[in-house]
N, C-alpha and C positions, 0 to 999 in steps of 0.2 A: 331393672333394665339399665338403667345408667351406670349402676354398679359392674354389671356384668360386662358392658362395653368397656368399661375402666380397666378392667382385667385382662381383656383382650388385647387392647392398645399396650398394657404394659407386657405383655407376653410377646407381642409383636417387637417391641423397643429392645427388651432385655434377651431376647432369644431362648430357644428351648434350653433347658436345664440339663447340663452334661451327666456322663455317668459318675454315680455316687464313688466316693473314695471309701475304701474299707475304712473303718474307725478301730485303732486297737483299745481292746479291753484296757481299763484303767490300771490292773494291776500288772500287765505285760509293759504298758508306757512307763510305768513309775520302775519296773525293774530296769528297764533300758534307761532311762535317765539317771537312776542311780549308779548303775555301772559306769555310765557316761563321767558322773561326776567323781567318781572314784579313780577312774583313768586319769583324767584330767588333773587330778589331785596328785597322781603319781608321777605323771609327766614334769608337773611343776617342780615338786620334791627333787625330783632328778636334775632339773635344769638347774637349780639352787646349788645342789651338791657338787655338779659339775662345774660351775662357775668358781665353786671353792676348792677345787681339788688342785689346783695349780699345777696338773700335769695333763697336757693334750689328751694324753693315749687314755689315761684313767677317766679324763672327762667325757670321752667319746664313748668309752664303755658303761660310763653309768646313764648316760642320756639313751644308747641303745637299750638299755635295761628297764628306763622308765617308759620308753614306748612299747616296748613288747609287754610291760606289764600293762599297760593303757589299752592295747590290743587284746591281751589275753581277758581282762575284764569286759569289755564290751562284747567279745566272741561268745564268752560263756551266756552272757544275756541272749544273745541271738539264738544260739543253739537250743538254750532252753525254753525260749520262745516259740520256735520253728516247731520243737518235738512235742510241745504242748497243743499249738494251733497250726499244723501245716497248712491250713487253707490261708494263713495272712502270712505265708512266708516272706513274699514281695514286700508287703508293707513293713515288717518286723526288720528286715534288711534296710529297708529305707528309711526307717526310723532311727536305727543306728548310726546309718551315715549322718543323717540330719544333726542327730546329738554329738558326732563326734568328727567335725569337718577335717579332713586332710588324711582320713583312715577309710574312706568309701570304698576306693578299690581293693584294700586288702580284706576289709571286713566282706565284700561280695564274693572275693576270691576263697575265702576261707569257708563261707556258706556254701557255695557252690561244691567246694572239694568234701564237704559232709553230706551234703544232699543235693545229689546229682540232679533231680528234676530242675533246680533252679536254673541250670545251664540253658534249659531251653526256655526260660522267661524271657520276656524283651526287657532289655537294660534302659530304665527309664531315669530321669534324672532323680536326685533324692527328694527335692522338694516338691515333687508332683508324682511320685512312683505309685502306681496302685498295687494292689495286691497281685498274688501270683497269676492271677486270671483263671477263667472257667477252663481252658483248654489244660491248664498245668493242675488246677485243684481236681478236676476230675479223676486224674490218675494217683492222687494222693491218699495215704491210709489215714484213716481216722485219727491215730495217733502214732507217734514212732517211738516206740519203746527202746531205751537204752539202758541194757544191763548194767552197766558199768558207771553209771550217773553217780551212784554214791561214793565208789572211788576215786573218779576223776574229781568231783566236789572237794575230798578229803585231801588229793595230791595237791590240787589249787590251793586250799588254804593253807597246806604245809608250806607249799614253796613262796607264797606270799609273805607268810610269816617269816621265814627262812631269809628272804631277799630284804624285808624290811628291817629285821631286828639283828643280822648277822653280817650279811654281804656289804651292805650299804655302809655301815660303821666302818667295816673294815677299808672299804674303799677311801670313804673320806679320811680315815686316819692315815692310810697310807699316803694320799695325796696331799693332805694338809701338814701333816706332824713330822713324818718321815723325811730325814734331810737326804737331799742329794747322793751323797756317796753311798749311803746305805741303798738307796734304789739302785744305783748302778751294780752293788754288789749283788744285789737280788736278781736283777737281770742277768749278770755273769752267771749267778747259782744255776738259775733256771735253765740258760743257753748250754751249761756244762752238762745237765742231766739229758740234753739231745745228743751226746757223743755216743752213748752206747747204740743208738737208731743209727747213727751215721756208720759207725763202726760195721754193724751187721750189714748196710748197704753196700760198704767197700767191698767186703768178703764176698756176699753174694754176687757181684759184679767182678770177682776174681781181680782184685787191684790191691795186692799185699802192702805196696808202697804205701798208698793212702791210708790203708787200714792201720799200718805201725805209728804213721805220724797222727792218725786219731787217737789211737790207744795210749801213745805217749803223752799227747795233749790231755787225754782226760785225766790221766796218772797223775800229772804236774799239778793240773788245775784242782784235783782233788786233795791233794795232800799238802803242797806246799806253795800252789797258788792262791 
């Protein structure tokens, strides 16, 4: 009797328990954490390479590639998780947002673009977000089939390898080893390649004088320039 009275008092003091939060299965939680760790590592590598580049333009490009790599990694984990467990879509998105601070809005936007039912779900803070909710889960299929999953994974791995082992070394070499005069020559070279486009634009606008100037400039820069 005394024990029962104690339990009643404790319940009155602590209040009634709130709604239970959905808990992600271990394999989904681990997948999101692994993707977040990979994304943070890519972002850190990009920041280090950008600092060594010595060229602000190249540095910004490297940093943007690092951020895109990080976002792609966590986005792949979110898509895979929702395709496997659509009833936990809201909690998957929230867990990914918690794992990657600063990416929450982009993670939610990409998830909503791929899974339109998420647009109807309430936007709760990342640290207390519930699952998709019964009103959304009732409309979900048991499993979302992605017929292109294998191809998408292969393309993602290819892009990841290409970025890590080819594009990043080229950007680092260009930013740190290539001398300033060579960089200017490269910029002039690629700027000159746009001359045929300007020439076509001048001709389409019936501006023969500008077209002649563009053609002459292109011929000189291509030969003796």
